[in-house]
PASEBA-1860 file (N, C-alpha, C; in nm, 3 decimals):
! residues 53
1> MYAMECVV> 0.070/-0.814/0.451/0.152/-0.721/0.379/0.069/-0.596/0.348 ~ 0.136/-0.484/0.352/0.070/-0.356/0.325/0.141/-0.285/0.211 ~ 0.064/-0.216/0.130/0.118/-0.129/0.026/0.020/-0.013/0.008 ~ 0.071/0.097/-0.043/-0.013/0.213/-0.073/0.001/0.244/-0.221 ~ -0.108/0.291/-0.282/-0.109/0.324/-0.423/-0.171/0.461/-0.443 ~ -0.107/0.544/-0.525/-0.162/0.675/-0.558/-0.272/0.657/-0.660 ~ -0.391/0.706/-0.630/-0.504/0.692/-0.721/-0.487/0.783/-0.842 ~ -0.413/0.892/-0.827/-0.396/0.989/-0.935/-0.305/0.933/-1.045
9> CGESSGSS> -0.187/0.879/-1.008/-0.090/0.838/-1.110/-0.066/0.688/-1.115 ~ -0.113/0.613/-1.016/-0.096/0.468/-1.015/0.035/0.420/-0.956 ~ 0.124/0.512/-0.920/0.250/0.471/-0.858/0.220/0.411/-0.721 ~ 0.303/0.314/-0.680/0.276/0.251/-0.550/0.405/0.228/-0.472 ~ 0.386/0.215/-0.342/0.498/0.182/-0.255/0.528/0.034/-0.271 ~ 0.637/-0.010/-0.220/0.664/-0.152/-0.216/0.582/-0.216/-0.104 ~ 0.562/-0.344/-0.112/0.492/-0.417/-0.006/0.581/-0.429/0.116 ~ 0.520/-0.423/0.232/0.595/-0.433/0.356/0.505/-0.493/0.464
17> EDFADGQS> 0.567/-0.557/0.561/0.492/-0.608/0.675/0.456/-0.496/0.772 ~ 0.520/-0.381/0.759/0.498/-0.267/0.848/0.419/-0.158/0.776 ~ 0.299/-0.129/0.826/0.215/-0.026/0.765/0.286/0.109/0.757 ~ 0.372/0.139/0.854/0.439/0.269/0.859/0.526/0.292/0.735 ~ 0.577/0.187/0.672/0.657/0.205/0.551/0.573/0.264/0.438 ~ 0.454/0.211/0.418/0.363/0.264/0.315/0.317/0.405/0.349 ~ 0.292/0.430/0.475/0.249/0.561/0.519/0.359/0.665/0.492 ~ 0.482/0.631/0.520/0.594/0.721/0.492/0.605/0.749/0.342
25> WVFRHCGR> 0.584/0.646/0.261/0.587/0.664/0.116/0.481/0.764/0.072 ~ 0.360/0.754/0.129/0.252/0.848/0.095/0.294/0.991/0.125 ~ 0.352/1.014/0.241/0.393/1.150/0.278/0.500/1.203/0.182 ~ 0.595/1.119/0.143/0.698/1.162/0.048/0.636/1.189/-0.089 ~ 0.548/1.099/-0.134/0.486/1.111/-0.267/0.402/1.238/-0.277 ~ 0.318/1.263/-0.178/0.234/1.383/-0.187/0.316/1.510/-0.163 ~ 0.431/1.499/-0.096/0.520/1.613/-0.083/0.581/1.652/-0.216 ~ 0.613/1.552/-0.299/0.670/1.577/-0.432/0.562/1.610/-0.535
33> NPSHHTFR> 0.439/1.567/-0.507/0.327/1.585/-0.602/0.207/1.640/-0.526 ~ 0.203/1.771/-0.502/0.098/1.830/-0.416/-0.046/1.804/-0.462 ~ -0.066/1.778/-0.591/-0.203/1.753/-0.637/-0.244/1.606/-0.619 ~ -0.151/1.522/-0.576/-0.182/1.380/-0.553/-0.218/1.363/-0.406 ~ -0.345/1.363/-0.378/-0.390/1.356/-0.239/-0.489/1.243/-0.212 ~ -0.501/1.149/-0.307/-0.592/1.037/-0.288/-0.513/0.908/-0.306 ~ -0.520/0.820/-0.206/-0.441/0.697/-0.206/-0.530/0.578/-0.172 ~ -0.482/0.462/-0.212/-0.552/0.336/-0.186/-0.459/0.248/-0.103
41> EIITRPWR> -0.512/0.193/0.005/-0.436/0.098/0.085/-0.463/-0.043/0.031 ~ -0.357/-0.118/0.011/-0.369/-0.255/-0.039/-0.317/-0.348/0.070 ~ -0.404/-0.434/0.117/-0.368/-0.529/0.224/-0.377/-0.670/0.166 ~ -0.270/-0.747/0.184/-0.268/-0.886/0.140/-0.252/-0.973/0.262 ~ -0.348/-1.061/0.282/-0.343/-1.155/0.394/-0.340/-1.296/0.338 ~ -0.235/-1.369/0.364/-0.229/-1.507/0.313/-0.326/-1.597/0.389 ~ -0.388/-1.686/0.315/-0.478/-1.785/0.373/-0.433/-1.922/0.327 ~ -0.447/-2.019/0.414/-0.414/-2.156/0.379/-0.530/-2.243/0.424
49> TWRHA> -0.570/-2.333/0.338/-0.677/-2.426/0.373/-0.629/-2.569/0.351 ~ -0.696/-2.664/0.416/-0.667/-2.803/0.394/-0.793/-2.883/0.418 ~ -0.798/-2.996/0.354/-0.913/-3.085/0.368/-0.888/-3.187/0.475 ~ -0.992/-3.214/0.549/-0.987/-3.325/0.644/-1.038/-3.449/0.574 ~ -0.967/-3.557/0.589/-1.006/-3.682/0.522/-1.116/-3.753/0.598
END
């Protein structure tokens, strides 16, 4: 899952399996807020483990 977060105000995009969704959010956000030009990419990768007996 991918999400983007504005470092200036803390607002973030929703999580999505498609990176392009977060990227589009960044372009819209910085278009509305010209001084917000620093973003953080948040990647969540699920992991599953199990024990062998």
